PyMOL Python script that loads the backbone (N, CA, C, O; Angstrom):
from pymol import cmd

cmd.read_pdbstr("""\
ATOM      1  N   MET A   1       0.849  -1.174   0.002  1.00  0.00           N
ATOM      2  CA  MET A   1      -0.001  -0.003  -0.002  1.00  0.00           C
ATOM      3  C   MET A   1       0.893   1.237  -0.014  1.00  0.00           C
ATOM      4  O   MET A   1       1.864   1.300   0.740  1.00  0.00           O
ATOM      5  N   PRO A   2       0.581   2.229  -0.861  1.00  0.00           N
ATOM      6  CA  PRO A   2       1.433   3.429  -0.914  1.00  0.00           C
ATOM      7  C   PRO A   2       1.331   4.245   0.380  1.00  0.00           C
ATOM      8  O   PRO A   2       0.326   4.212   1.091  1.00  0.00           O
ATOM      9  N   ASP A   3       2.405   4.970   0.648  1.00  0.00           N
ATOM     10  CA  ASP A   3       2.411   5.837   1.829  1.00  0.00           C
ATOM     11  C   ASP A   3       1.396   6.956   1.642  1.00  0.00           C
ATOM     12  O   ASP A   3       1.093   7.355   0.518  1.00  0.00           O
ATOM     13  N   GLN A   4       0.879   7.453   2.750  1.00  0.00           N
ATOM     14  CA  GLN A   4      -0.047   8.582   2.730  1.00  0.00           C
ATOM     15  C   GLN A   4       0.691   9.849   2.335  1.00  0.00           C
ATOM     16  O   GLN A   4       1.797  10.091   2.817  1.00  0.00           O
ATOM     17  N   GLU A   5       0.103  10.658   1.472  1.00  0.00           N
ATOM     18  CA  GLU A   5       0.702  11.938   1.095  1.00  0.00           C
ATOM     19  C   GLU A   5       0.644  12.909   2.268  1.00  0.00           C
ATOM     20  O   GLU A   5      -0.325  12.947   3.027  1.00  0.00           O
ATOM     21  N   THR A   6       1.688  13.675   2.388  1.00  0.00           N
ATOM     22  CA  THR A   6       1.649  14.783   3.339  1.00  0.00           C
ATOM     23  C   THR A   6       0.838  15.909   2.700  1.00  0.00           C
ATOM     24  O   THR A   6       0.649  15.903   1.484  1.00  0.00           O
ATOM     25  N   PRO A   7       0.359  16.861   3.473  1.00  0.00           N
ATOM     26  CA  PRO A   7      -0.358  17.998   2.871  1.00  0.00           C
ATOM     27  C   PRO A   7       0.498  18.727   1.841  1.00  0.00           C
ATOM     28  O   PRO A   7      -0.022  19.178   0.821  1.00  0.00           O
ATOM     29  N   GLU A   8       1.790  18.848   2.087  1.00  0.00           N
ATOM     30  CA  GLU A   8       2.685  19.525   1.139  1.00  0.00           C
ATOM     31  C   GLU A   8       2.792  18.732  -0.164  1.00  0.00           C
ATOM     32  O   GLU A   8       2.795  19.310  -1.251  1.00  0.00           O
ATOM     33  N   GLN A   9       2.880  17.409  -0.048  1.00  0.00           N
ATOM     34  CA  GLN A   9       2.941  16.573  -1.255  1.00  0.00           C
ATOM     35  C   GLN A   9       1.642  16.670  -2.043  1.00  0.00           C
ATOM     36  O   GLN A   9       1.669  16.728  -3.273  1.00  0.00           O
ATOM     37  N   THR A  10       0.532  16.688  -1.367  1.00  0.00           N
ATOM     38  CA  THR A  10      -0.753  16.812  -2.038  1.00  0.00           C
ATOM     39  C   THR A  10      -0.836  18.145  -2.769  1.00  0.00           C
ATOM     40  O   THR A  10      -1.257  18.199  -3.925  1.00  0.00           O
ATOM     41  N   GLU A  11      -0.437  19.216  -2.098  1.00  0.00           N
ATOM     42  CA  GLU A  11      -0.468  20.541  -2.725  1.00  0.00           C
ATOM     43  C   GLU A  11       0.423  20.581  -3.973  1.00  0.00           C
ATOM     44  O   GLU A  11       0.030  21.122  -5.006  1.00  0.00           O
ATOM     45  N   ARG A  12       1.610  20.011  -3.869  1.00  0.00           N
ATOM     46  CA  ARG A  12       2.528  19.987  -5.012  1.00  0.00           C
ATOM     47  C   ARG A  12       1.950  19.173  -6.158  1.00  0.00           C
ATOM     48  O   ARG A  12       1.986  19.598  -7.312  1.00  0.00           O
ATOM     49  N   ARG A  13       1.410  17.987  -5.831  1.00  0.00           N
ATOM     50  CA  ARG A  13       0.836  17.128  -6.857  1.00  0.00           C
ATOM     51  C   ARG A  13      -0.311  17.811  -7.580  1.00  0.00           C
ATOM     52  O   ARG A  13      -0.394  17.765  -8.807  1.00  0.00           O
ATOM     53  N   LEU A  14      -1.189  18.441  -6.824  1.00  0.00           N
ATOM     54  CA  LEU A  14      -2.324  19.137  -7.445  1.00  0.00           C
ATOM     55  C   LEU A  14      -1.885  20.299  -8.312  1.00  0.00           C
ATOM     56  O   LEU A  14      -2.469  20.537  -9.369  1.00  0.00           O
ATOM     57  N   ALA A  15      -0.863  21.029  -7.881  1.00  0.00           N
ATOM     58  CA  ALA A  15      -0.350  22.142  -8.676  1.00  0.00           C
ATOM     59  C   ALA A  15       0.262  21.614  -9.977  1.00  0.00           C
ATOM     60  O   ALA A  15       0.053  22.191 -11.044  1.00  0.00           O
ATOM     61  N   LEU A  16       1.017  20.520  -9.883  1.00  0.00           N
ATOM     62  CA  LEU A  16       1.615  19.948 -11.109  1.00  0.00           C
ATOM     63  C   LEU A  16       0.539  19.402 -12.037  1.00  0.00           C
ATOM     64  O   LEU A  16       0.653  19.544 -13.254  1.00  0.00           O
ATOM     65  N   GLU A  17      -0.502  18.783 -11.492  1.00  0.00           N
ATOM     66  CA  GLU A  17      -1.602  18.292 -12.326  1.00  0.00           C
ATOM     67  C   GLU A  17      -2.280  19.444 -13.059  1.00  0.00           C
ATOM     68  O   GLU A  17      -2.606  19.325 -14.240  1.00  0.00           O
ATOM     69  N   GLU A  18      -2.490  20.549 -12.367  1.00  0.00           N
ATOM     70  CA  GLU A  18      -3.111  21.724 -12.977  1.00  0.00           C
ATOM     71  C   GLU A  18      -2.256  22.268 -14.114  1.00  0.00           C
ATOM     72  O   GLU A  18      -2.768  22.563 -15.194  1.00  0.00           O
ATOM     73  N   ARG A  19      -0.970  22.401 -13.875  1.00  0.00           N
ATOM     74  CA  ARG A  19      -0.066  22.900 -14.926  1.00  0.00           C
ATOM     75  C   ARG A  19      -0.007  21.953 -16.110  1.00  0.00           C
ATOM     76  O   ARG A  19       0.007  22.385 -17.263  1.00  0.00           O
ATOM     77  N   THR A  20       0.027  20.655 -15.821  1.00  0.00           N
ATOM     78  CA  THR A  20       0.056  19.664 -16.890  1.00  0.00           C
ATOM     79  C   THR A  20      -1.198  19.742 -17.753  1.00  0.00           C
ATOM     80  O   THR A  20      -1.124  19.672 -18.980  1.00  0.00           O
ATOM     81  N   ARG A  21      -2.354  19.888 -17.099  1.00  0.00           N
ATOM     82  CA  ARG A  21      -3.612  20.028 -17.856  1.00  0.00           C
ATOM     83  C   ARG A  21      -3.590  21.266 -18.740  1.00  0.00           C
ATOM     84  O   ARG A  21      -4.057  21.234 -19.878  1.00  0.00           O
ATOM     85  N   ALA A  22      -3.044  22.356 -18.211  1.00  0.00           N
ATOM     86  CA  ALA A  22      -2.982  23.601 -18.984  1.00  0.00           C
ATOM     87  C   ALA A  22      -2.086  23.418 -20.221  1.00  0.00           C
ATOM     88  O   ALA A  22      -2.429  23.872 -21.312  1.00  0.00           O
ATOM     89  N   ILE A  23      -0.963  22.764 -20.045  1.00  0.00           N
ATOM     90  CA  ILE A  23      -0.067  22.494 -21.178  1.00  0.00           C
ATOM     91  C   ILE A  23      -0.767  21.610 -22.196  1.00  0.00           C
ATOM     92  O   ILE A  23      -0.724  21.888 -23.395  1.00  0.00           O
ATOM     93  N   ALA A  24      -1.413  20.544 -21.729  1.00  0.00           N
ATOM     94  CA  ALA A  24      -2.114  19.620 -22.635  1.00  0.00           C
ATOM     95  C   ALA A  24      -3.227  20.323 -23.391  1.00  0.00           C
ATOM     96  O   ALA A  24      -3.427  20.051 -24.575  1.00  0.00           O
ATOM     97  N   ASP A  25      -3.960  21.220 -22.738  1.00  0.00           N
ATOM     98  CA  ASP A  25      -5.033  21.944 -23.439  1.00  0.00           C
ATOM     99  C   ASP A  25      -4.496  22.766 -24.581  1.00  0.00           C
ATOM    100  O   ASP A  25      -5.102  22.793 -25.652  1.00  0.00           O
ATOM    101  N   VAL A  26      -3.364  23.446 -24.387  1.00  0.00           N
ATOM    102  CA  VAL A  26      -2.754  24.260 -25.446  1.00  0.00           C
ATOM    103  C   VAL A  26      -2.306  23.374 -26.597  1.00  0.00           C
ATOM    104  O   VAL A  26      -2.574  23.675 -27.760  1.00  0.00           O
ATOM    105  N   ILE A  27      -1.632  22.294 -26.278  1.00  0.00           N
ATOM    106  CA  ILE A  27      -1.122  21.383 -27.320  1.00  0.00           C
ATOM    107  C   ILE A  27      -2.287  20.729 -28.070  1.00  0.00           C
ATOM    108  O   ILE A  27      -2.264  20.644 -29.298  1.00  0.00           O
ATOM    109  N   ASN A  28      -3.289  20.275 -27.344  1.00  0.00           N
ATOM    110  CA  ASN A  28      -4.443  19.627 -27.991  1.00  0.00           C
ATOM    111  C   ASN A  28      -5.145  20.533 -28.995  1.00  0.00           C
ATOM    112  O   ASN A  28      -5.651  20.055 -30.010  1.00  0.00           O
ATOM    113  N   GLU A  29      -5.182  21.826 -28.725  1.00  0.00           N
ATOM    114  CA  GLU A  29      -5.792  22.764 -29.659  1.00  0.00           C
ATOM    115  C   GLU A  29      -5.032  22.811 -30.986  1.00  0.00           C
ATOM    116  O   GLU A  29      -5.616  23.155 -32.014  1.00  0.00           O
ATOM    117  N   MET A  30      -3.759  22.476 -30.982  1.00  0.00           N
ATOM    118  CA  MET A  30      -2.922  22.534 -32.179  1.00  0.00           C
ATOM    119  C   MET A  30      -2.933  21.236 -32.960  1.00  0.00           C
ATOM    120  O   MET A  30      -2.537  21.229 -34.125  1.00  0.00           O
ATOM    121  N   MET A  31      -3.375  20.132 -32.361  1.00  0.00           N
ATOM    122  CA  MET A  31      -3.305  18.812 -32.990  1.00  0.00           C
ATOM    123  C   MET A  31      -4.598  18.481 -33.735  1.00  0.00           C
ATOM    124  O   MET A  31      -5.687  18.827 -33.278  1.00  0.00           O
ATOM    125  N   PRO A  32      -4.478  17.810 -34.883  1.00  0.00           N
ATOM    126  CA  PRO A  32      -5.679  17.268 -35.530  1.00  0.00           C
ATOM    127  C   PRO A  32      -6.336  16.276 -34.598  1.00  0.00           C
ATOM    128  O   PRO A  32      -5.677  15.711 -33.726  1.00  0.00           O
ATOM    129  N   GLY A  33      -7.642  16.054 -34.773  1.00  0.00           N
ATOM    130  CA  GLY A  33      -8.411  15.224 -33.855  1.00  0.00           C
ATOM    131  C   GLY A  33      -7.927  13.806 -33.666  1.00  0.00           C
ATOM    132  O   GLY A  33      -8.133  13.228 -32.599  1.00  0.00           O
ATOM    133  N   ASP A  34      -7.290  13.228 -34.669  1.00  0.00           N
ATOM    134  CA  ASP A  34      -6.845  11.824 -34.555  1.00  0.00           C
ATOM    135  C   ASP A  34      -5.384  11.681 -34.187  1.00  0.00           C
ATOM    136  O   ASP A  34      -4.806  10.603 -34.323  1.00  0.00           O
ATOM    137  N   THR A  35      -4.784  12.769 -33.718  1.00  0.00           N
ATOM    138  CA  THR A  35      -3.352  12.775 -33.423  1.00  0.00           C
ATOM    139  C   THR A  35      -3.140  12.942 -31.927  1.00  0.00           C
ATOM    140  O   THR A  35      -3.811  13.735 -31.266  1.00  0.00           O
ATOM    141  N   THR A  36      -2.194  12.179 -31.416  1.00  0.00           N
ATOM    142  CA  THR A  36      -1.804  12.243 -30.014  1.00  0.00           C
ATOM    143  C   THR A  36      -0.436  12.901 -29.914  1.00  0.00           C
ATOM    144  O   THR A  36       0.470  12.561 -30.674  1.00  0.00           O
ATOM    145  N   PHE A  37      -0.279  13.825 -29.001  1.00  0.00           N
ATOM    146  CA  PHE A  37       1.020  14.382 -28.673  1.00  0.00           C
ATOM    147  C   PHE A  37       1.457  13.721 -27.388  1.00  0.00           C
ATOM    148  O   PHE A  37       0.711  13.669 -26.410  1.00  0.00           O
ATOM    149  N   MET A  38       2.672  13.217 -27.403  1.00  0.00           N
ATOM    150  CA  MET A  38       3.146  12.479 -26.241  1.00  0.00           C
ATOM    151  C   MET A  38       4.480  13.016 -25.783  1.00  0.00           C
ATOM    152  O   MET A  38       5.415  13.162 -26.571  1.00  0.00           O
ATOM    153  N   LEU A  39       4.558  13.309 -24.490  1.00  0.00           N
ATOM    154  CA  LEU A  39       5.815  13.679 -23.840  1.00  0.00           C
ATOM    155  C   LEU A  39       5.974  12.729 -22.681  1.00  0.00           C
ATOM    156  O   LEU A  39       5.154  12.701 -21.764  1.00  0.00           O
ATOM    157  N   PHE A  40       7.028  11.956 -22.729  1.00  0.00           N
ATOM    158  CA  PHE A  40       7.247  10.932 -21.719  1.00  0.00           C
ATOM    159  C   PHE A  40       8.631  11.125 -21.132  1.00  0.00           C
ATOM    160  O   PHE A  40       9.627  11.062 -21.854  1.00  0.00           O
ATOM    161  N   LEU A  41       8.705  11.357 -19.838  1.00  0.00           N
ATOM    162  CA  LEU A  41       9.969  11.537 -19.155  1.00  0.00           C
ATOM    163  C   LEU A  41       9.999  10.597 -17.950  1.00  0.00           C
ATOM    164  O   LEU A  41       9.033  10.524 -17.191  1.00  0.00           O
ATOM    165  N   ALA A  42      11.105   9.883 -17.777  1.00  0.00           N
ATOM    166  CA  ALA A  42      11.176   8.965 -16.648  1.00  0.00           C
ATOM    167  C   ALA A  42      12.597   8.859 -16.154  1.00  0.00           C
ATOM    168  O   ALA A  42      13.542   8.835 -16.943  1.00  0.00           O
ATOM    169  N   ASP A  43      12.742   8.797 -14.862  1.00  0.00           N
ATOM    170  CA  ASP A  43      14.017   8.510 -14.228  1.00  0.00           C
ATOM    171  C   ASP A  43      13.987   7.019 -13.885  1.00  0.00           C
ATOM    172  O   ASP A  43      13.151   6.577 -13.097  1.00  0.00           O
ATOM    173  N   VAL A  44      14.883   6.264 -14.465  1.00  0.00           N
ATOM    174  CA  VAL A  44      14.905   4.819 -14.232  1.00  0.00           C
ATOM    175  C   VAL A  44      16.097   4.402 -13.369  1.00  0.00           C
ATOM    176  O   VAL A  44      16.691   3.341 -13.558  1.00  0.00           O
ATOM    177  N   GLY A  45      16.420   5.271 -12.423  1.00  0.00           N
ATOM    178  CA  GLY A  45      17.453   4.957 -11.438  1.00  0.00           C
ATOM    179  C   GLY A  45      18.816   4.816 -12.051  1.00  0.00           C
ATOM    180  O   GLY A  45      19.254   5.662 -12.831  1.00  0.00           O
ATOM    181  N   ASP A  46      19.495   3.727 -11.691  1.00  0.00           N
ATOM    182  CA  ASP A  46      20.865   3.493 -12.155  1.00  0.00           C
ATOM    183  C   ASP A  46      20.931   3.345 -13.681  1.00  0.00           C
ATOM    184  O   ASP A  46      21.997   3.499 -14.276  1.00  0.00           O
ATOM    185  N   GLN A  47      19.792   3.047 -14.307  1.00  0.00           N
ATOM    186  CA  GLN A  47      19.781   2.849 -15.760  1.00  0.00           C
ATOM    187  C   GLN A  47      19.709   4.174 -16.515  1.00  0.00           C
ATOM    188  O   GLN A  47      19.794   4.172 -17.743  1.00  0.00           O
ATOM    189  N   GLY A  48      19.558   5.293 -15.829  1.00  0.00           N
ATOM    190  CA  GLY A  48      19.545   6.593 -16.461  1.00  0.00           C
ATOM    191  C   GLY A  48      18.156   7.181 -16.563  1.00  0.00           C
ATOM    192  O   GLY A  48      17.306   6.977 -15.696  1.00  0.00           O
ATOM    193  N   ASN A  49      17.943   7.917 -17.643  1.00  0.00           N
ATOM    194  CA  ASN A  49      16.683   8.607 -17.866  1.00  0.00           C
ATOM    195  C   ASN A  49      16.143   8.269 -19.235  1.00  0.00           C
ATOM    196  O   ASN A  49      16.884   7.874 -20.135  1.00  0.00           O
ATOM    197  N   ILE A  50      14.847   8.430 -19.379  1.00  0.00           N
ATOM    198  CA  ILE A  50      14.192   8.235 -20.676  1.00  0.00           C
ATOM    199  C   ILE A  50      13.478   9.528 -21.014  1.00  0.00           C
ATOM    200  O   ILE A  50      12.800  10.111 -20.168  1.00  0.00           O
ATOM    201  N   ALA A  51      13.626   9.969 -22.227  1.00  0.00           N
ATOM    202  CA  ALA A  51      12.885  11.142 -22.705  1.00  0.00           C
ATOM    203  C   ALA A  51      12.377  10.809 -24.103  1.00  0.00           C
ATOM    204  O   ALA A  51      13.143  10.390 -24.971  1.00  0.00           O
ATOM    205  N   TYR A  52      11.080  10.999 -24.310  1.00  0.00           N
ATOM    206  CA  TYR A  52      10.469  10.727 -25.609  1.00  0.00           C
ATOM    207  C   TYR A  52       9.428  11.801 -25.869  1.00  0.00           C
ATOM    208  O   TYR A  52       8.630  12.128 -24.990  1.00  0.00           O
ATOM    209  N   VAL A  53       9.438  12.338 -27.053  1.00  0.00           N
ATOM    210  CA  VAL A  53       8.390  13.250 -27.478  1.00  0.00           C
ATOM    211  C   VAL A  53       8.011  12.898 -28.907  1.00  0.00           C
ATOM    212  O   VAL A  53       8.874  12.621 -29.740  1.00  0.00           O
ATOM    213  N   GLY A  54       6.739  12.912 -29.175  1.00  0.00           N
ATOM    214  CA  GLY A  54       6.322  12.552 -30.533  1.00  0.00           C
ATOM    215  C   GLY A  54       4.849  12.818 -30.759  1.00  0.00           C
ATOM    216  O   GLY A  54       4.093  13.098 -29.829  1.00  0.00           O
ATOM    217  N   THR A  55       4.468  12.725 -32.003  1.00  0.00           N
ATOM    218  CA  THR A  55       3.072  12.789 -32.394  1.00  0.00           C
ATOM    219  C   THR A  55       2.754  11.563 -33.208  1.00  0.00           C
ATOM    220  O   THR A  55       3.564  11.120 -34.021  1.00  0.00           O
ATOM    221  N   CYS A  56       1.593  11.021 -32.995  1.00  0.00           N
ATOM    222  CA  CYS A  56       1.173   9.865 -33.756  1.00  0.00           C
ATOM    223  C   CYS A  56      -0.317   9.646 -33.532  1.00  0.00           C
ATOM    224  O   CYS A  56      -0.949  10.329 -32.725  1.00  0.00           O
ATOM    225  N   ARG A  57      -0.858   8.686 -34.257  1.00  0.00           N
ATOM    226  CA  ARG A  57      -2.260   8.329 -34.036  1.00  0.00           C
ATOM    227  C   ARG A  57      -2.400   7.681 -32.667  1.00  0.00           C
ATOM    228  O   ARG A  57      -1.456   7.076 -32.157  1.00  0.00           O
ATOM    229  N   ARG A  58      -3.580   7.810 -32.076  1.00  0.00           N
ATOM    230  CA  ARG A  58      -3.821   7.291 -30.735  1.00  0.00           C
ATOM    231  C   ARG A  58      -3.479   5.811 -30.620  1.00  0.00           C
ATOM    232  O   ARG A  58      -2.876   5.393 -29.632  1.00  0.00           O
ATOM    233  N   GLU A  59      -3.854   5.022 -31.608  1.00  0.00           N
ATOM    234  CA  GLU A  59      -3.590   3.584 -31.580  1.00  0.00           C
ATOM    235  C   GLU A  59      -2.087   3.312 -31.511  1.00  0.00           C
ATOM    236  O   GLU A  59      -1.653   2.403 -30.803  1.00  0.00           O
ATOM    237  N   SER A  60      -1.296   4.092 -32.239  1.00  0.00           N
ATOM    238  CA  SER A  60       0.152   3.918 -32.222  1.00  0.00           C
ATOM    239  C   SER A  60       0.727   4.267 -30.854  1.00  0.00           C
ATOM    240  O   SER A  60       1.661   3.614 -30.391  1.00  0.00           O
ATOM    241  N   THR A  61       0.180   5.283 -30.210  1.00  0.00           N
ATOM    242  CA  THR A  61       0.640   5.658 -28.871  1.00  0.00           C
ATOM    243  C   THR A  61       0.368   4.549 -27.883  1.00  0.00           C
ATOM    244  O   THR A  61       1.228   4.217 -27.068  1.00  0.00           O
ATOM    245  N   ILE A  62      -0.820   3.971 -27.946  1.00  0.00           N
ATOM    246  CA  ILE A  62      -1.161   2.875 -27.035  1.00  0.00           C
ATOM    247  C   ILE A  62      -0.225   1.704 -27.238  1.00  0.00           C
ATOM    248  O   ILE A  62       0.251   1.127 -26.260  1.00  0.00           O
ATOM    249  N   GLU A  63       0.052   1.336 -28.474  1.00  0.00           N
ATOM    250  CA  GLU A  63       0.959   0.237 -28.766  1.00  0.00           C
ATOM    251  C   GLU A  63       2.368   0.530 -28.260  1.00  0.00           C
ATOM    252  O   GLU A  63       3.025  -0.347 -27.699  1.00  0.00           O
ATOM    253  N   MET A  64       2.830   1.762 -28.460  1.00  0.00           N
ATOM    254  CA  MET A  64       4.169   2.135 -27.999  1.00  0.00           C
ATOM    255  C   MET A  64       4.258   2.030 -26.493  1.00  0.00           C
ATOM    256  O   MET A  64       5.271   1.567 -25.969  1.00  0.00           O
ATOM    257  N   MET A  65       3.218   2.450 -25.779  1.00  0.00           N
ATOM    258  CA  MET A  65       3.237   2.365 -24.328  1.00  0.00           C
ATOM    259  C   MET A  65       3.229   0.902 -23.860  1.00  0.00           C
ATOM    260  O   MET A  65       3.913   0.555 -22.897  1.00  0.00           O
ATOM    261  N   ARG A  66       2.463   0.056 -24.534  1.00  0.00           N
ATOM    262  CA  ARG A  66       2.464  -1.368 -24.190  1.00  0.00           C
ATOM    263  C   ARG A  66       3.858  -1.954 -24.347  1.00  0.00           C
ATOM    264  O   ARG A  66       4.335  -2.683 -23.478  1.00  0.00           O
ATOM    265  N   GLU A  67       4.512  -1.630 -25.467  1.00  0.00           N
ATOM    266  CA  GLU A  67       5.865  -2.139 -25.697  1.00  0.00           C
ATOM    267  C   GLU A  67       6.831  -1.632 -24.646  1.00  0.00           C
ATOM    268  O   GLU A  67       7.680  -2.383 -24.164  1.00  0.00           O
ATOM    269  N   PHE A  68       6.708  -0.361 -24.288  1.00  0.00           N
ATOM    270  CA  PHE A  68       7.579   0.211 -23.265  1.00  0.00           C
ATOM    271  C   PHE A  68       7.377  -0.511 -21.941  1.00  0.00           C
ATOM    272  O   PHE A  68       8.348  -0.908 -21.297  1.00  0.00           O
ATOM    273  N   LEU A  69       6.122  -0.685 -21.529  1.00  0.00           N
ATOM    274  CA  LEU A  69       5.829  -1.340 -20.255  1.00  0.00           C
ATOM    275  C   LEU A  69       6.320  -2.791 -20.249  1.00  0.00           C
ATOM    276  O   LEU A  69       6.836  -3.273 -19.240  1.00  0.00           O
ATOM    277  N   GLU A  70       6.161  -3.461 -21.346  1.00  0.00           N
ATOM    278  CA  GLU A  70       6.662  -4.837 -21.424  1.00  0.00           C
ATOM    279  C   GLU A  70       8.184  -4.877 -21.322  1.00  0.00           C
ATOM    280  O   GLU A  70       8.745  -5.722 -20.625  1.00  0.00           O
ATOM    281  N   ARG A  71       8.842  -3.963 -22.018  1.00  0.00           N
ATOM    282  CA  ARG A  71      10.296  -3.898 -21.986  1.00  0.00           C
ATOM    283  C   ARG A  71      10.822  -3.667 -20.574  1.00  0.00           C
ATOM    284  O   ARG A  71      11.847  -4.230 -20.190  1.00  0.00           O
ATOM    285  N   TRP A  72      10.128  -2.847 -19.809  1.00  0.00           N
ATOM    286  CA  TRP A  72      10.592  -2.496 -18.465  1.00  0.00           C
ATOM    287  C   TRP A  72      10.000  -3.416 -17.401  1.00  0.00           C
ATOM    288  O   TRP A  72      10.129  -3.143 -16.208  1.00  0.00           O
ATOM    289  N   GLY A  73       9.351  -4.504 -17.822  1.00  0.00           N
ATOM    290  CA  GLY A  73       8.930  -5.521 -16.877  1.00  0.00           C
ATOM    291  C   GLY A  73       7.682  -5.169 -16.060  1.00  0.00           C
ATOM    292  O   GLY A  73       7.526  -5.643 -14.935  1.00  0.00           O
ATOM    293  N   ALA A  74       6.813  -4.359 -16.610  1.00  0.00           N
ATOM    294  CA  ALA A  74       5.622  -3.957 -15.867  1.00  0.00           C
ATOM    295  C   ALA A  74       4.655  -5.117 -15.680  1.00  0.00           C
ATOM    296  O   ALA A  74       3.782  -5.066 -14.814  1.00  0.00           O
ATOM    297  N   ASN A  75       4.808  -6.166 -16.491  1.00  0.00           N
ATOM    298  CA  ASN A  75       3.888  -7.294 -16.375  1.00  0.00           C
ATOM    299  C   ASN A  75       4.384  -8.325 -15.358  1.00  0.00           C
ATOM    300  O   ASN A  75       3.794  -9.398 -15.238  1.00  0.00           O
ATOM    301  N   GLN A  76       5.437  -8.023 -14.640  1.00  0.00           N
ATOM    302  CA  GLN A  76       5.981  -8.972 -13.671  1.00  0.00           C
ATOM    303  C   GLN A  76       5.545  -8.628 -12.270  1.00  0.00           C
ATOM    304  O   GLN A  76       5.911  -9.323 -11.321  1.00  0.00           O
TER     305      GLN A  76
END
""", "prot")
cmd.dss("prot")
cmd.show_as("cartoon", "prot")
cmd.util.cbc("prot")
cmd.orient("prot")
């Protein structure tokens, strides 16, 4: 079970969620309806960092995420 958020952590998370939504709204206005904009950033510890940005059809984004999760052992 995850640890309980502190009030400060909750405040920070909510602020980041709000900013992320604002960024997504601006980007979505620029994209055709069948296009997904994806920005993926992850710190994978000793293995380094991952950064990916791209545009593609929604189905391609879903497939790419499945492949990523499988590669990193999310199904284990």
